[in-house]
C-alpha positions as CSV (number, residue, x, y, z in Angstrom):
1,M,28.9,81.6,-115.9
2,S,31.8,79.1,-115.6
3,A,32.0,76.3,-113.1
4,I,34.6,78.2,-111.1
5,E,32.4,81.3,-111.0
6,V,29.5,79.1,-109.7
7,L,31.7,77.6,-107.1
8,L,32.9,81.0,-105.9
9,G,29.4,82.5,-105.9
10,V,30.4,85.7,-107.7
11,G,28.2,88.5,-106.8
12,V,27.5,87.3,-103.3
13,V,29.4,89.1,-100.5
14,I,27.1,88.3,-97.6
15,G,29.0,86.1,-95.1
16,L,32.3,87.1,-96.6
17,F,33.7,89.0,-93.6
18,A,36.7,87.4,-91.9
19,R,35.8,86.3,-88.4
20,P,36.9,88.9,-85.8
21,A,39.7,87.7,-83.5
22,S,38.3,89.6,-80.5
23,A,35.4,91.9,-79.5
24,A,37.6,94.9,-80.4
25,D,37.7,93.6,-84.0
26,G,33.9,93.8,-84.3
27,D,34.0,97.4,-85.7
28,I,32.6,97.4,-89.2
29,D,35.6,99.3,-90.6
30,V,38.1,96.8,-89.1
31,M,36.0,93.8,-90.2
32,Q,35.9,95.1,-93.8
33,L,39.6,95.7,-93.8
34,Q,40.3,92.3,-92.4
35,T,38.2,90.8,-95.1
36,A,40.1,92.7,-97.7
37,V,43.4,91.4,-96.3
38,S,42.0,87.8,-96.4
39,L,41.0,88.2,-100.1
40,E,44.4,89.7,-101.0
41,L,46.2,86.7,-99.3
42,L,44.0,84.2,-101.2
43,T,44.6,86.0,-104.5
44,I,48.4,86.1,-103.9
45,A,48.5,82.4,-103.1
46,T,46.5,81.6,-106.2
47,Y,48.9,83.6,-108.5
48,Q,51.8,81.9,-106.8
49,A,50.3,78.5,-107.5
50,A,49.7,79.4,-111.1
51,L,53.3,80.2,-111.7
52,T,54.3,76.6,-110.8
53,L,52.1,75.2,-113.6
54,P,54.3,74.3,-116.6
55,F,51.8,75.7,-119.2
56,I,51.9,79.0,-117.4
57,K,55.6,79.4,-116.3
58,D,56.8,78.1,-119.7
59,G,54.0,79.7,-121.7
60,N,53.2,83.2,-123.0
61,P,55.7,85.6,-121.5
62,V,53.1,88.4,-121.3
63,I,50.9,86.2,-119.1
64,V,53.8,85.3,-116.9
65,A,54.8,89.0,-116.5
66,F,51.1,89.9,-115.7
67,D,51.0,87.1,-113.1
68,E,54.2,88.3,-111.4
69,T,53.3,92.0,-111.5
70,T,49.7,91.4,-110.3
71,M,50.9,89.3,-107.5
72,M,53.2,92.0,-106.4
73,Q,50.5,94.6,-106.6
74,H,48.2,92.4,-104.5
75,D,50.9,92.1,-101.8
76,E,51.1,95.9,-101.7
77,H,47.4,96.0,-101.2
78,R,47.6,93.5,-98.5
79,Q,50.2,95.5,-96.7
80,A,48.2,98.7,-97.0
81,F,45.0,97.1,-95.7
82,S,46.9,95.5,-92.8
83,A,48.4,98.8,-91.8
84,Q,45.1,100.5,-91.8
85,T,43.5,97.6,-89.8
86,Q,46.1,98.1,-87.1
87,A,45.9,101.9,-87.2
88,L,42.2,101.4,-86.2
89,G,43.1,99.1,-83.4
90,G,42.2,95.9,-85.1
91,T,44.1,92.6,-85.2
92,D,46.0,91.9,-88.4
93,Q,44.4,89.3,-90.6
94,T,47.0,86.6,-91.4
95,A,44.9,83.8,-93.0
96,P,43.3,83.7,-96.5
97,N,39.6,84.2,-96.7
98,P,37.8,81.3,-95.0
99,K,34.8,81.4,-97.3
100,Y,36.7,81.1,-100.6
101,T,39.9,79.3,-99.8
102,P,38.3,75.8,-99.7
103,I,36.6,76.6,-103.0
104,V,39.8,77.7,-104.7
105,E,41.5,74.6,-103.4
106,Q,38.7,72.5,-104.9
107,A,39.2,74.2,-108.2
108,K,43.0,73.8,-108.5
109,P,42.9,70.2,-109.8
110,S,40.9,71.4,-112.8
111,L,43.5,73.9,-113.8
112,T,44.8,72.1,-116.9
113,A,45.1,74.9,-119.5
114,P,45.8,78.7,-119.6
115,I,42.1,79.5,-119.9
116,D,41.4,77.8,-116.6
117,V,43.9,79.9,-114.8
118,V,42.8,83.1,-116.5
119,T,39.2,82.3,-115.6
120,L,40.0,81.6,-111.9
121,G,42.1,84.8,-111.7
122,A,39.4,86.9,-113.3
123,T,36.8,85.4,-110.9
124,L,39.0,86.3,-107.8
125,E,39.5,89.8,-109.2
126,Q,35.8,90.2,-109.7
127,V,35.1,89.0,-106.1
128,A,37.5,91.6,-104.8
129,T,36.2,94.4,-107.0
130,E,32.6,93.6,-106.1
131,T,33.4,93.3,-102.4
132,Y,35.3,96.6,-102.2
133,L,32.5,98.4,-104.1
134,D,29.8,96.9,-101.9
135,N,31.7,97.9,-98.8
136,L,32.5,101.5,-99.7
137,N,29.4,103.1,-98.3
138,R,29.7,101.2,-95.0
139,F,33.0,102.7,-94.0
140,T,32.9,105.3,-91.3
141,D,36.7,105.9,-91.5
142,V,37.4,108.0,-94.5
143,T,41.0,106.8,-94.9
144,A,39.8,103.2,-95.0
145,R,37.1,104.1,-97.6
146,V,39.6,106.0,-99.9
147,L,42.2,103.2,-99.6
148,T,39.5,100.6,-100.5
149,A,38.4,102.7,-103.5
150,S,42.0,103.1,-104.6
151,V,42.6,99.4,-104.5
152,M,39.3,98.7,-106.2
153,G,40.4,100.8,-109.1
154,V,43.4,98.5,-109.7
155,E,41.6,95.2,-109.1
156,C,39.0,96.1,-111.7
157,Q,41.8,96.7,-114.2
158,H,43.3,93.3,-113.4
159,L,39.8,91.9,-114.1
160,A,39.5,93.9,-117.4
161,T,42.9,92.6,-118.6
162,L,42.1,88.9,-117.7
163,R,38.7,89.1,-119.4
164,A,40.4,90.4,-122.6
165,V,43.1,87.7,-122.4
166,G,40.5,85.0,-121.8
167,A,38.5,86.2,-124.8
168,L,41.6,86.0,-127.1
169,I,42.3,82.5,-125.9
170,E,38.7,81.4,-126.4
171,V,38.6,82.6,-130.0
172,G,41.9,80.8,-130.8
173,A,44.1,83.9,-131.0
174,P,46.6,83.6,-128.2
175,E,49.3,85.1,-130.4
176,L,47.5,88.4,-130.0
177,I,48.3,88.4,-126.3
178,K,51.3,90.6,-126.5
179,I,52.5,94.1,-125.7
180,P,52.7,96.1,-127.8
181,L,50.2,94.9,-130.4
182,G,51.6,97.1,-133.2
183,A,50.0,96.3,-136.5
184,D,48.2,93.4,-135.0
185,L,45.8,95.8,-133.4
186,A,43.7,95.5,-136.6
187,K,43.5,91.7,-136.1
188,L,41.7,92.0,-132.7
189,P,38.1,90.7,-132.9
190,A,35.5,93.4,-132.3
191,A,34.4,91.8,-129.1
192,A,37.9,92.4,-127.6
193,G,36.9,96.1,-127.5
194,S,34.2,95.7,-124.9
195,V,34.5,92.3,-123.1
196,A,36.8,93.8,-120.6
197,F,34.2,96.0,-118.9
198,R,30.9,94.1,-118.8
199,S,28.8,94.3,-115.7
200,I,30.1,94.3,-112.1
201,R,27.8,92.6,-109.6
202,A,24.7,93.0,-111.8
203,H,25.6,96.6,-112.5
204,D,24.6,97.7,-115.9
205,H,27.2,100.0,-117.5
206,G,28.7,100.9,-114.1
207,Q,25.4,101.6,-112.4
208,P,24.1,99.5,-109.5
209,A,21.0,98.2,-111.1
210,R,20.2,95.9,-108.1
211,R,19.6,99.0,-105.9
212,R,19.1,101.7,-108.4
213,S,15.6,102.7,-107.4
214,R,16.6,102.9,-103.7
215,L,19.7,104.8,-104.7
216,M,17.9,107.4,-106.7
217,S,15.2,108.0,-104.0
218,D,17.8,108.2,-101.3
219,L,19.8,110.9,-103.2
220,N,16.6,112.8,-104.1
221,L,15.8,113.1,-100.4
222,N,19.0,115.0,-99.8
223,V,18.7,118.0,-102.1
224,G,21.0,120.3,-100.1
225,V,24.0,118.0,-100.0
226,S,23.4,115.4,-102.7
227,R,22.9,117.9,-105.5
228,R,26.3,119.3,-104.7
229,Q,27.7,115.7,-104.5
230,V,26.4,114.8,-108.0
231,L,26.8,117.9,-110.1
232,I,30.5,117.2,-110.4
233,A,29.8,113.6,-111.5
234,G,27.4,114.6,-114.2
235,A,30.0,116.9,-115.8
236,A,32.4,114.0,-116.2
237,A,30.0,112.1,-118.4
238,I,29.6,114.7,-121.1
239,G,33.4,114.9,-121.9
240,A,33.9,111.1,-122.0
241,T,31.2,110.6,-124.5
242,S,32.4,113.2,-126.9
243,C,36.1,112.1,-127.2
244,W,35.1,108.8,-128.8
245,L,32.3,109.8,-131.2
246,R,34.9,111.0,-133.7
247,V,36.1,107.5,-134.3
248,A,33.1,105.3,-133.6
249,T,31.6,105.3,-137.1
250,M,34.9,104.0,-138.6
251,T,34.7,100.2,-138.6
252,T,36.9,99.2,-141.6
253,P,39.7,96.9,-140.4
254,V,43.0,98.3,-141.6
255,E,46.5,98.6,-140.5
256,P,46.6,101.0,-137.5
257,V,49.4,103.3,-136.6
258,P,52.0,101.2,-134.7
259,A,52.3,101.9,-131.0
260,Q,55.1,104.3,-130.2
261,P,56.3,106.0,-127.0
262,A,53.9,108.9,-127.1
263,E,53.8,112.1,-125.5
264,R,51.7,114.6,-127.1
265,P,48.1,115.5,-126.7
266,A,47.6,116.2,-123.1
267,A,50.7,118.1,-122.1
268,R,48.5,121.2,-121.5
269,L,45.8,119.2,-119.8
270,R,48.4,117.8,-117.4
271,R,49.4,121.3,-116.5
272,L,45.9,122.3,-115.5
273,P,45.4,122.8,-111.7
274,R,44.9,119.5,-109.9
275,R,44.3,118.9,-106.2
276,P,42.2,116.6,-104.0
277,L,38.7,117.9,-103.7
278,A,38.4,120.0,-100.7
279,A,34.8,119.8,-99.6
280,T,31.5,118.1,-100.4
281,S,30.0,121.4,-101.5
282,T,32.7,122.3,-104.0
283,W,32.8,118.7,-105.3
284,M,29.3,119.2,-106.5
285,S,30.0,122.4,-108.4
286,Q,29.5,122.3,-112.1
287,S,33.2,122.6,-112.8
288,S,33.7,119.0,-111.5
289,P,32.6,115.5,-112.8
290,L,29.0,116.1,-114.0
291,G,30.6,118.8,-116.3
292,L,33.5,116.4,-117.1
293,K,31.0,113.7,-118.1
294,C,29.3,116.3,-120.2
295,S,32.6,117.1,-121.8
296,L,33.3,113.5,-122.5
297,S,29.8,112.9,-124.0
298,A,29.9,116.0,-126.2
299,R,33.5,115.3,-127.3
300,N,32.6,111.7,-128.3
301,Q,29.7,113.0,-130.5
302,A,32.1,115.3,-132.3
303,A,34.5,112.4,-132.7
304,L,31.9,110.3,-134.4
305,D,31.0,113.1,-136.8
306,A,34.7,113.6,-137.7
307,A,35.3,109.9,-138.1
308,G,32.3,109.7,-140.5
309,A,34.0,112.3,-142.6
310,G,37.2,110.2,-142.6
311,S,39.4,112.7,-141.0
312,L,41.0,110.1,-138.6
313,G,41.6,107.4,-141.1
314,D,40.2,103.9,-140.6
315,V,39.5,102.4,-137.2
316,P,40.2,98.8,-136.3
317,P,37.1,96.7,-135.3
318,A,38.0,96.4,-131.6
319,V,38.6,100.1,-131.3
320,G,35.2,100.8,-133.0
321,E,33.5,98.4,-130.6
322,F,35.2,100.0,-127.7
323,V,34.1,103.5,-128.7
324,T,30.5,102.4,-129.2
325,V,30.2,100.7,-125.8
326,A,32.2,103.3,-123.9
327,L,30.1,106.1,-125.4
328,A,26.9,104.3,-124.3
329,Q,28.3,103.8,-120.8
330,H,29.4,107.4,-120.3
331,Q,25.9,108.5,-121.5
332,E,24.3,106.3,-118.9
333,H,26.6,107.7,-116.2
334,L,25.5,111.2,-117.1
335,D,21.9,110.1,-117.3
336,A,22.1,108.5,-113.8
337,W,23.5,111.7,-112.2
338,N,21.1,113.9,-114.0
339,S,18.2,111.7,-112.9
340,V,19.2,112.5,-109.4
341,I,19.4,116.2,-110.1
342,T,16.2,116.6,-112.0
343,G,14.4,114.4,-109.5
344,A,15.4,116.9,-106.9
345,G,13.8,119.7,-108.9
346,E,17.0,121.1,-110.3
347,P,18.0,121.6,-113.9
348,A,20.1,118.9,-115.6
349,V,23.7,119.5,-116.2
350,T,24.3,119.9,-120.0
351,E,27.5,122.0,-120.2
352,P,31.0,120.5,-120.4
353,N,33.5,121.0,-117.6
354,A,34.5,124.7,-117.8
355,T,38.1,124.2,-116.6
356,L,38.9,121.4,-119.1
357,K,36.9,122.3,-122.1
358,P,39.1,125.0,-123.7
359,T,42.2,122.8,-123.5
360,V,40.4,119.6,-124.5
361,D,39.0,121.5,-127.6
362,T,42.5,122.7,-128.5
363,E,44.0,119.2,-128.1
364,F,41.2,117.5,-129.9
365,A,41.6,119.8,-132.9
366,A,45.2,118.6,-133.2
367,V,44.2,114.9,-133.3
368,T,44.7,113.5,-136.8
369,D,44.6,109.7,-136.3
370,V,43.2,107.0,-134.1
371,E,46.3,106.8,-131.8
372,G,46.1,110.6,-131.1
373,G,42.4,110.3,-130.3
374,A,43.0,107.2,-128.1
375,R,45.7,109.1,-126.1
376,L,43.5,112.1,-125.5
377,A,40.6,109.8,-124.5
378,L,42.9,107.8,-122.2
379,L,43.8,111.0,-120.3
380,L,40.2,112.0,-119.9
381,E,39.3,108.5,-118.6
382,Q,42.1,108.8,-116.1
383,I,40.9,112.2,-115.1
384,A,37.4,110.9,-114.6
385,A,38.5,107.9,-112.6
386,A,40.9,110.0,-110.4
387,T,38.1,112.5,-109.8
388,Y,35.6,109.9,-108.6
389,L,38.3,108.4,-106.4
390,S,39.2,111.8,-104.9
391,A,35.5,112.4,-104.3
392,Q,35.3,109.4,-101.9
393,S,37.1,111.6,-99.3
394,V,34.3,114.2,-99.3
395,L,31.1,112.3,-100.1
396,S,28.8,111.5,-97.2
397,D,25.6,110.2,-98.8
398,P,25.8,106.3,-99.0
399,A,24.1,106.1,-102.3
400,A,26.3,108.8,-103.8
401,I,29.4,106.9,-102.5
402,E,28.2,103.7,-104.2
403,L,27.3,105.3,-107.5
404,A,30.6,107.2,-107.7
405,G,32.5,104.0,-106.9
406,S,30.7,102.0,-109.5
407,I,31.4,104.6,-112.2
408,Q,35.0,104.8,-111.1
409,V,35.3,101.1,-111.8
410,V,34.1,101.4,-115.4
411,D,36.2,104.5,-116.2
412,A,39.3,102.7,-114.8
413,Q,38.6,99.7,-117.0
414,H,38.2,101.9,-120.0
415,A,41.7,103.3,-119.2
416,A,43.1,99.8,-119.0
417,V,41.8,98.8,-122.4
418,L,43.1,102.0,-124.0
419,L,46.6,101.4,-122.5
420,Y,46.6,98.0,-124.0
421,V,45.5,99.3,-127.4
422,L,48.3,101.9,-127.2
423,G,50.9,99.3,-126.6
424,E,51.3,100.0,-122.9
425,Y,50.9,97.8,-119.8
426,P,47.2,98.0,-118.8
427,V,47.6,98.1,-115.0
428,P,50.6,100.4,-114.5
429,D,49.8,101.7,-110.9
430,V,49.8,99.8,-107.6
431,F,47.1,102.1,-106.2
432,G,44.6,104.4,-107.9
433,K,45.9,108.0,-108.1
434,V,44.2,111.3,-107.5
435,E,46.8,113.6,-109.0
436,L,44.7,114.1,-112.1
437,A,41.4,114.7,-110.2
438,V,39.6,117.8,-111.3
439,A,40.0,120.7,-108.9
440,A,36.7,122.2,-107.8
């Protein structure tokens, strides 16, 4: 852990709430929204300060563009949180977070190189991601919860990008910080394929380890509702795992297919019915994320087998590392949800999502190289993240809300890495989207 991370106390959100301006602002929803505004204000100010540093403003143009774009996105988040605060009758927060502002000010004199700025930015993004994840199951206002989850899905992608950039700087390869990578994708160190989505607040592979035992027991006590709430999530894990197995055994570093404007695999997937999930009971049906996770897991296994046969060509080290780690994470997501289901006396979900499977199978059969596999996997990761985000509007069990949010973070970060590998901007959206959410 860096000195900046120690100063900021990453992982600790107790005492973070902005002080309410009046008794009317003591409502937990309003307090959490005010805290969110205060964190956004601090992060905006930090990125603004970074752009005044000569080694940033006159340095790598990709880092400058990321700084400017991210600052704009954070301001959009601030405005949205402020609007919802006032919609709930609260006072708008206008000052940066009182807990972390002095610490950031203390850290500024030590910003003497790009890695210092990247580390500070990553730490603030982690604080925001962890705070929003930690607060999700405390919201009583559904609109505020969904907004927070939507913003969380973007902040975690900022974090993933900064971690990847920091890793390249630390290994002495800043020239690889560019979009698109093109043929240089093969030069990325293997670690670049997984450093972007390591644990969030002591979460292991997207699961809240700190409270996992309590979470599982809480969900198991709510068989009638919670089983419905988790069936959809388990389906999502099977699909994510299978998409990548086809390439995971290929680790020979060779020239990859240069990134191009791509459109192909997924046209039919995008035409499948999508709509926000209508009710808790339907969200838990097997045609939603548990089946989607099953689809991803099974598809990844098939991918590994095909890659072993050499049908996709050679796979760059970073892509091979990504596949291996992402596969393990999706399997853990599936196992977590299935632990809930079997603990409640119900059979585990083992079948892929029935709505997606036929189209995914067809598209997968047409994949002939790593780029094609990555594009199909990207779409499935985006579908999974969108489905978990959409679920926040119908979930009621606090433990289910937290688990769904923690997995949303990991799937969104997978998507950010895939976008970068494919030569696209890793954080293209200001807010998380639900258009691709699986319809129950």
